[in-house]
C-alpha positions in Angstrom: 17.5 12.5 -11.7 14.3 11.2 -10.2 13.9 8.3 -12.6 17.5 7.3 -13.2 16.6 4.4 -15.5 15.5 6.9 -18.2 19.2 7.5 -18.9 19.1 4.1 -20.5 18.5 4.5 -24.3 18.7 0.8 -25.1 16.1 -1.6 -26.3 16.0 -3.2 -22.8 12.4 -3.6 -21.6 11.2 -1.0 -19.2 7.5 -1.4 -18.7 5.1 -4.2 -19.6 1.4 -4.3 -19.2 0.0 -7.6 -20.1 1.3 -8.5 -23.5 2.3 -4.9 -24.5 5.7 -3.4 -23.6 8.0 -0.5 -24.1 11.7 -0.5 -24.1 13.6 2.2 -22.2 14.3 4.0 -25.5 10.6 3.9 -26.4 9.5 5.0 -23.0 12.0 7.9 -23.0 10.8 9.1 -26.4 7.1 8.9 -25.7 7.5 10.5 -22.3 9.6 13.2 -23.9 6.6 14.1 -26.2 4.4 14.3 -23.1 7.0 16.5 -21.3 7.0 18.9 -24.2 3.2 19.1 -24.1 2.9 19.8 -20.4 5.9 22.1 -20.0 5.0 25.1 -17.8 1.7 23.7 -16.5 0.9 24.0 -12.8 -0.6 20.5 -12.5 -1.9 17.7 -14.8 -4.3 14.9 -14.1 -3.9 11.3 -15.4 -6.7 8.9 -15.8 -4.8 6.1 -14.0 -5.9 3.0 -15.8 -3.5 0.0 -15.8 -2.0 0.8 -19.2 1.2 1.8 -20.9 -0.4 5.1 -21.7 -0.8 5.9 -17.9 2.9 5.1 -17.3 4.0 7.3 -20.2 1.9 10.2 -19.1 3.1 10.1 -15.5 6.8 9.7 -16.5 6.5 12.5 -19.0 4.9 15.0 -16.5 7.4 14.1 -13.8 10.3 14.6 -16.2 8.9 18.0 -17.0 8.7 18.9 -13.3 4.9 19.1 -13.5 2.9 17.6 -10.5 0.7 14.7 -11.4 -2.8 14.0 -10.0 -3.6 10.3 -10.6 -7.4 9.7 -11.0 -9.1 6.5 -10.0 -11.0 5.4 -13.2 -13.8 4.1 -11.0 -14.3 7.3 -9.1 -18.0 8.3 -8.8 -19.2 11.6 -10.2 -19.2 13.4 -6.8 -15.7 12.3 -5.9 -14.3 13.0 -9.4 -15.8 16.5 -9.4 -14.2 17.2 -6.0 -10.8 16.0 -7.0 -10.8 18.0 -10.3 -12.2 21.1 -8.5 -9.7 20.8 -5.7 -6.6 20.1 -7.8 -7.5 22.3 -10.8 -5.3 20.4 -13.4 -4.6 22.3 -16.6 -4.6 19.2 -18.7 -6.1 15.7 -18.3 -4.5 12.7 -20.0 -6.6 9.6 -20.8 -10.2 8.8 -19.8 -13.3 9.5 -21.9 -12.6 13.2 -22.4 -8.9 13.6 -21.8 -5.9 13.9 -24.1 -4.9 10.6 -25.6 -1.3 9.4 -25.1 0.6 8.4 -28.3 3.0 5.6 -27.5 4.8 6.1 -30.8 5.3 9.9 -30.4 8.9 11.2 -30.3 10.3 13.8 -28.0 13.3 14.7 -25.8 13.3 14.8 -22.1 14.2 18.1 -20.4 17.8 18.5 -19.5 17.1 19.6 -16.0 14.6 18.9 -13.2 13.2 20.9 -10.3 14.8 20.7 -6.9 14.0 17.9 -4.5 11.3 19.8 -2.5 9.2 20.5 -5.6 5.8 18.8 -5.6 5.7 15.7 -7.7 2.5 13.8 -7.2 -0.8 14.7 -5.5 -2.4 11.5 -4.2 -6.0 11.7 -3.0 -6.8 9.8 0.1 -9.7 7.3 0.2 -11.9 9.8 2.0 -13.2 7.5 4.8 -13.8 10.4 7.1 -15.0 13.0 4.6 -14.1 14.3 1.1 -10.7 13.0 -0.1 -7.7 15.2 0.7 -4.9 15.8 -1.8 -1.6 14.6 -0.3 1.2 16.6 -1.9 4.3 14.5 -2.2 7.6 16.1 -3.0 10.3 14.6 -5.3 12.6 14.1 -2.3 10.0 11.9 -0.6 9.8 9.6 -3.6 13.6 9.5 -4.2 14.6 8.9 -0.6 11.9 6.3 0.1 12.6 4.3 -3.0 16.4 4.3 -2.2 15.6 3.2 1.4 13.5 0.3 0.0 16.3 -0.6 -2.4 18.6 -1.0 0.5 16.1 -2.9 2.7 15.1 -5.3 -0.1 18.4 -5.6 -2.0 16.4 -4.2 -4.8 18.5 -3.3 -7.9 18.2 -2.6 -11.6 18.5 -6.4 -12.2 15.0 -6.9 -10.7 11.7 -6.9 -12.5 8.7 -6.2 -10.3 5.4 -8.0 -11.1 2.1 -6.7 -9.7 -1.5 -6.2 -10.5 -2.1 -3.1 -8.3 -4.1 0.0 -9.3 -2.0 2.9 -10.6 -3.9 5.7 -8.8 -2.2 5.1 -5.4 1.1 4.9 -3.7 1.6 1.1 -3.8 1.0 0.5 -7.5 2.2 3.7 -8.9 5.2 4.9 -6.8 6.5 1.6 -5.6 5.4 -0.6 -8.4 6.2 1.7 -11.4 8.4 4.5 -10.3 10.5 2.2 -8.1 11.8 0.0 -10.9 12.3 3.0 -13.2 14.4 4.8 -10.6 16.6 1.8 -10.2 16.8 1.0 -13.9 14.9 -2.3 -13.6 11.7 -3.5 -15.1 7.9 -3.2 -14.4 5.6 -6.1 -15.3 2.0 -5.1 -14.7 -0.3 -8.0 -14.9 -3.2 -5.9 -16.1 -5.5 -7.7 -13.7 -4.2 -9.8 -10.9 -4.5 -13.6 -11.1 -2.4 -16.3 -9.6 -1.8 -17.7 -13.2 -0.6 -14.3 -14.4 1.7 -13.8 -11.4 3.1 -17.3 -11.9 3.8 -16.7 -15.6 5.6 -13.5 -14.9 7.7 -15.0 -12.2 8.5 -18.0 -14.4 9.7 -15.4 -17.0 11.7 -12.2 -16.3 10.0 -11.1 -13.0 12.0 -11.5 -9.8 9.7 -9.7 -7.3 6.0 -9.8 -6.6 4.1 -6.9 -5.0 0.6 -7.6 -3.7 -2.0 -7.0 -1.0 -3.4 -9.6 1.4 -6.5 -10.4 -0.7 -4.2 -11.3 -3.6 -1.9 -13.4 -1.4 -4.9 -15.2 0.2 -6.1 -16.2 -3.3 -2.5 -17.1 -4.3 -2.1 -19.4 -1.2 -5.0 -21.5 -2.2 -3.9 -21.7 -5.8 -0.3 -22.6 -4.8 -1.7 -25.6 -2.8 -3.6 -26.8 -5.8 -0.8 -26.4 -8.4 2.8 -27.7 -8.0 3.8 -25.9 -11.2 2.5 -22.6 -9.9 4.2 -23.2 -6.6 7.5 -23.8 -8.4 7.1 -20.6 -10.4 6.3 -18.4 -7.4 9.0 -20.2 -5.3 11.5 -19.0 -7.9 10.9 -15.3 -6.9 13.6 -13.4 -5.1 11.1 -11.6 -2.9 7.3 -11.6 -2.3 6.2 -8.3 -0.8 2.8 -7.7 0.9 1.3 -4.4 2.0 -1.6 -2.0 2.5 -3.0 -4.2 5.3 -1.8 -7.0 7.6 -1.3 -10.4 5.9 -2.8 -13.1 8.1 -0.4 -15.5 9.8 -2.3 -18.4 8.3 -1.6 -17.2 4.8 2.1 -16.7 5.6 2.2 -20.3 6.7 0.3 -21.6 3.6 2.5 -19.8 1.2 5.7 -20.9 2.9 4.5 -24.5 3.0 3.5 -24.5 -0.7 6.5 -22.7 -2.3 9.2 -22.3 0.4 9.0 -18.5 0.6 7.7 -16.2 3.4 6.5 -12.8 2.2 8.0 -9.6 3.7 5.6 -6.9 4.9 6.0 -3.2 5.0 4.0 -0.2 6.5 3.2 3.0 4.8 0.7 5.7 4.1 -0.1 8.2 1.3 1.3 11.0 3.5 4.6 9.2 4.3 5.2 6.6 1.6 6.9 3.6 3.4 7.9 4.0 7.0 9.0 0.5 8.0 9.8 -2.8 6.2 11.0 -6.2 6.9 14.4 -6.5 5.2 15.2 -9.1 2.7 17.7 -10.7 5.1 15.5 -10.0 8.2 13.3 -12.1 10.4 10.0 -12.5 8.5 7.7 -12.6 11.5 4.0 -12.7 10.6 2.0 -9.9 12.0 4.9 -7.4 12.0 6.1 -4.8 9.6 9.8 -4.7 10.6 12.0 -1.8 11.4 12.0 1.9 10.4 13.6 2.5 7.0 16.9 4.4 6.7 16.3 8.1 7.3 12.8 7.5 8.8 12.2 8.1 12.5 9.2 6.3 14.1 8.0 6.8 17.7 4.9 5.7 19.7 3.0 8.2 21.8 0.3 7.9 24.4 -3.1 9.7 24.5 -1.5 12.9 25.7 1.2 12.9 22.9 4.0 11.9 25.3 6.5 9.4 23.8 6.3 5.9 25.0 9.7 4.4 25.8 8.5 0.8 25.7 9.4 -2.3 23.8 7.3 -5.0 25.3 5.2 -5.8 22.2 2.1 -5.2 24.3 1.8 -1.5 25.1 -0.2 0.3 22.4 0.6 3.7 21.2 0.0 6.0 18.2 2.6 6.0 15.5 4.3 9.3 14.7 6.8 9.6 11.8 9.5 12.1 10.9 11.9 12.1 7.9 12.4 13.1 4.2 9.6 10.7 3.3 6.9 13.1 4.6 4.4 14.9 2.4 4.5 18.7 2.0 0.8 19.5 2.8 -2.8 18.6 2.2 -3.7 20.6 -0.9 -5.8 23.7 0.0 -6.2 22.4 3.5 -3.7 24.3 5.8 -6.0 23.5 8.8 -5.7 19.7 8.2 -1.9 20.0 7.5 -1.3 21.9 10.8 -3.4 19.3 12.7 -1.4 16.3 11.2 2.1 17.8 11.4 3.3 18.6 14.9 6.9 19.8 15.4 8.0 18.0 12.3 6.3 14.7 13.3 3.3 13.3 11.3 0.6 11.9 13.5 -0.5 8.8 11.5 -3.6 7.8 13.4 -2.3 4.2 13.4 -1.7 2.4 16.6 1.0 -0.2 17.2 3.2 -2.0 19.6 7.1 -2.3 19.5 9.0 -5.4 20.3 12.4 -5.6 22.1 14.2 -5.9 18.8 12.4 -2.8 17.5 9.9 -4.6 15.2 6.6 -2.7 14.8 3.3 -4.5 14.9 0.3 -2.5 13.6 -2.9 -3.2 15.6 -5.2 -0.8 13.7 -6.4 2.8 13.3 -6.8 4.9 16.4 -10.3 6.1 15.3 -11.8 2.7 14.4 -9.5 0.0 15.7 -8.5 1.0 19.2 -11.0 -0.6 21.5 -11.2 0.4 25.2 -12.8 -2.5 26.9 -12.8 -3.4 30.6 -9.9 -0.9 31.3 -7.7 -2.4 28.5 -6.6 -0.8 25.3 -7.0 -3.5 22.6 -6.0 -3.3 18.9 -8.6 -4.7 16.5 -5.9 -5.9 14.1 -4.5 -8.3 16.6 -7.8 -10.0 17.2 -8.5 -10.1 13.4 -5.2 -11.9 12.9 -6.1 -14.4 15.5 -9.6 -15.0 14.1 -8.1 -15.5 10.6 -6.0 -18.3 11.9 -9.1 -20.4 12.6 -9.5 -22.9 9.7 -13.1 -22.0 9.1 -12.6 -18.2 8.9 -11.9 -16.8 5.4 -11.6 -13.1 6.7 -12.7 -11.0 9.6 -13.1 -7.5 10.9 -13.3 -6.4 14.5 -15.0 -3.3 15.9 -15.9 -1.9 19.3 -19.5 -1.0 20.3 -20.8 0.8 23.4 -21.3 -1.4 26.4 -22.7 -0.3 29.8 -20.4 -2.7 31.7 -17.2 -2.8 29.6 -17.2 0.6 28.0 -16.9 -1.1 24.7 -17.5 -4.7 23.8 -15.5 -6.5 21.0 -17.6 -7.4 18.0 -16.3 -9.8 15.3 -17.5 -9.7 11.8 -16.7 -13.0 10.2 -16.8 -14.5 6.6 -16.7 -18.3 6.7 -14.5 -20.2 4.3 -16.5 -21.7 1.4 -17.6 -25.2 2.2 -16.7 -25.0 5.9 -19.2 -25.4 8.7 -19.9 -22.2 10.5 -18.0 -22.1 13.9 -20.1 -21.0 16.9 -19.5 -17.8 18.7 -18.1 -19.6 21.7 -15.7 -21.6 19.5 -14.3 -18.4 18.0 -14.2 -16.6 21.3 -12.3 -19.5 22.9 -10.0 -19.6 19.9 -9.0 -15.9 20.3 -8.7 -16.3 24.1 -6.4 -19.3 23.7 -4.1 -17.4 21.2 -4.2 -14.0 23.0 -5.7 -13.4 26.4 -9.3 -13.7 27.6 -10.0 -10.0 27.7 -9.4 -9.8 24.0 -12.0 -12.4 23.0 -15.0 -11.2 21.0 -18.2 -10.8 23.0 -20.3 -11.1 19.9 -19.9 -12.6 16.4 -21.8 -11.5 13.3 -21.5 -13.5 10.1 -21.3 -11.9 6.6 -21.0 -13.1 3.1 -18.3 -10.6 2.4 -16.6 -7.6 4.1 -17.3 -4.1 2.6 -14.2 -2.7 0.9 -13.1 0.5 -0.8 -11.5 0.8 -4.2 -8.1 -0.1 -2.7 -9.4 -3.3 -1.2 -9.3 -2.0 2.4 -12.1 -2.9 4.7 -14.5 0.0 5.3 -15.5 -0.5 8.9 -17.9 2.5 8.8 -20.2 0.4 6.7 -20.3 -2.6 9.1 -23.7 -2.6 10.7 -25.1 0.1 8.4 
């Protein structure tokens, strides 16, 4: 059974969104009604708002063996039209024109489920290099990946996961909702993230917090200002950060305020999670830990040859193989063939590997691998160094053409509110002192905010535009 917790027919709480909640018995019944409605459909779409109705629609469709297409409620007309045209769902739940979900409806879940290679969810990528592609994830990818995370994080049915993540993507929906329901635990969606809401959940039933760096940056400042919030967050069993690197400065601030260091993990829509720092592992800022059970991770050079190095310095592209891989890009056999090579998925991410096997992501091959003065330099490493400067709130690093160096390193910096703007030389010397001189930015540009997409990731293509 994909969602083992649904075998629980008790009144124990399964899913909470804000002040509203469903027990396992109520979730099972409402999802059963959805399952009956969608039986036999090829695909259904769900308007993925942060509501109980979204959770019920997804659980019901998955229980019926019908693939789900989560829709970003903030998608523009062009993107929405593309997703609906590309995926051709037979039914749409929620949204302005979709089928409403009745939380009090009664139904029975099907007695059987499809095999493990059947499609389960079609996640559309953020589309930073063209129209979004539909990533077809099979049931085995979800099941195996959640089980591997359960092992890495000592995650059990006794845990309640709190988060305020969107439900149209992997982090919020698969890890944050389906994860607890597979293990028989609880989901506590905050509705909208705030430090106060996270603290209240952790002071209550919640034992784990899932978030992204922007949330943890906000939380770090609030923890320093509130001893009661620090006590609540410090009572958590595990703080998990993902989707981008968490700056070392925020690691240190959180640990100093509440006594806990977050663990980080690394994943993609096409692979779910590839690596994670274990609950009992070394929580080194800037790293994403070791490959999960069943997942093979290798680094390759520009020619595709495997790099047998563990010096935490040599940069290579990450390739992944395992049961966590997607089946295909929907309607895009060309893109699928390009991404999957001899069973390995070429992620496009570049990283280093330390002697103990820990992976350190340094950016995207297309936008974050800078070739300057004969060196291959990862933008993420420089961003982490910049973010350790006390006057820097956040930063992004890009490479621009340079007649002498090939590419010069350009830093885009947002200054902390109330702080004096550091000079270009000060920031360059700061990076050179932490890393090496050839990694220092040659130019610094100051912004009020970094451009981000709907998932909160920085869109470097918009820098300078």
